[in-house]
C-alpha positions, -999 to +999 in steps of 0.1 A: +001-001+000+028+026+011+047+019-019+017+026-044+014+059-024+048+066-029+048+060-065+018+082-071+033+109-054+063+107-075+043+103-108+020+132-096+050+155-088+068+146-123+035+156-140+026+186-123+057+206-125+088+204-149+106+179-127+126+154-152+147+143-123+145+125-090+167+115-062+160+089-036+181+094-006+185+067+019+203+068+053+239+058+055+251+029+058+223+017+035+211-017+045+200-045+022+164-037+031+167-002+020+186-006-009+157-029-021+131-003-010+151+019-034+153-005-062+114-012-061+104+027-061+131+033-090+116+007-111+080+015-105+088+054-109+104+049-143+077+026-155+052+052-149+069+084-160+097+099-180+114+109-150+152+097-144+158+085-108+191+087-095+205+078-057+233+104-059+239+140-071+215+164-080+181+161-092+149+185-097+130+166-069+140+146-040+123+117-017+142+112+016+135+079+032+143+074+069+135+054+099+123+068+136+119+042+159+098+066+182+068+061+155+041+035+164+046-001+152+043-004+112+037+035+118+051+063+088+049+097+081+050+117+050+061+152+052+076+183+032+112+182+032+134+213+027+139+223-010+105+210-020+109+175-016+092+149+003+104+131+033+092+096+041+099+082+075+086+048+090+090+032+124+114+005+109+126-003+075+097-024+066+075+003+073+089+027+046+078+006+020 
């Protein structure tokens, strides 16, 4: 469910503004689970838009994915991030997906 929401947000952002690139930012060090989440998001966004998704460097739009154990189990938050991007925070890595 959450991955679907992320993809819809990304496609909407890409189609309502001139953004042609998007960066997915993950917390360091990147775990295998977070790496897979970024891979899934990249594949789904690319299949639904003409947006180039990158994991490093500059992009017109950014999605930062992180973990906050203070959130309730399986909980997540979606908020505006600095610079016009989006921050997605889950109670654990699985909650970010």
